[in-house]
C-alpha angles and dihedrals in degrees: 000000000000091000096050100076094077089058092046091051091052092049093048093052093044091050090066093060098097132132119265124188109220134127121234133201120196115204126215091251091058098259119133129212121196129195138085121316108230106173139008136188138165090274106032147022122211119207128183113222133188094226105040106020119228117358126189114204130190114241089228088067094050123090099178143355124215110192142145088241104023133056135169090260096045117046121182113213119199113195126160090350093304127114127208132171128221130187121184129204092234092055091049092048094053097040094104135058087228095059117117137036116341089012089300093288095132102048141054098033125144126190144086143270123217139193133185130182132186127185133180132177138188126083086001133017117226127186127185127184122186123182134175145170132194124182138169135189125193132188129160107326094335131099127188117190134180135184136175135174135181136189126194126178130175133177132201120201129164092353095309124112122202134174110231098173129035111152138141135176138171147142149199129226135187120203126193121191113233096172141001092283104008127084140171123223144190120198145179123201128182137187140183127183119170098189088055090049089243108145095181139333123196121188119183113185145169139188145114134288141188135219098227095174130029112168133149094267105015137060129180125183130178127196137191134180145099136299141184116228114204111181130187110194147137103299125015117355116234139216111195134173111221140190110227132199130170149179127211122190131185126180132173112206093178133348087269101037119065136166129203131180133179127186125182124182123197121197118193104240094205099042115036091194092067124076141139139190142198124213128184126175123179133185114199123199114190117209093177132358089273108026130054147126131270137200117199132185118188134181129192116189128182117170091201108040125173119271116330096335117136118253097232134052118185120192128192120181137165134181144112128312137199122209124214135187128038114349120192 
């Protein structure tokens, strides 16, 4: 019984991945409105919502439309009872995150970079450096996201210096909308942790996900799929198929205070007694539109680590961050 809850967790998360038929309008300030689009024109879009009735929004305040009948590249205009469709070359050209020079990999990103440093002296000298970057790019119904973090710690005692922490991890994911609330994804995550005798871990994966909440200040996504865990470590290397499930949460308390959490669970598909998970939670406090502070808590758990390594690693870092890309 004690080994069944990882499977139950996977099934519960996967059970939420169902198709929902709702239109969505994303505003220029980042807010999202869901409902059913009733009428459009060159100047406005009218959407019927469950929580505020009928809303008419100026097109100048809209950054994108996700609908069963409307997209950014195909806009239906209803004027005097007549409908006509227009599709421009510029909209077609920018309808993919890979549009532009070098497949669009060097333009259009939004996100932030962070750095934190701690130092202590006395009977022993300790230094800790934490760095991170998170970026996202959206176009049409596609989203490309990237993240990376590193942690380095050294200590000097009685004239001897030793590195006690030297780890980095990150990943990249591509999402493609296949419905108003449903999307498919492919991902690649990697990890290295020398103190845990982990030389390198690569985890390609794929699956489907669902936007289960899209409000003005809150977003919740769930994902489910499969992955392949290839691990190079002290002792025998492993190749393991895994079932993955995950939960991503974003919430904006105020324009300057934001919270973000990601949780990913991996169940060994060949041995139900083996599983692992990754958890990251970050609180961002903006001082200006570009500069602010962050507080991050991270947890890495593996119930079957290599050698004598501990099962759980908890990380807590804080420092300053710098935002790049478009800021509203």
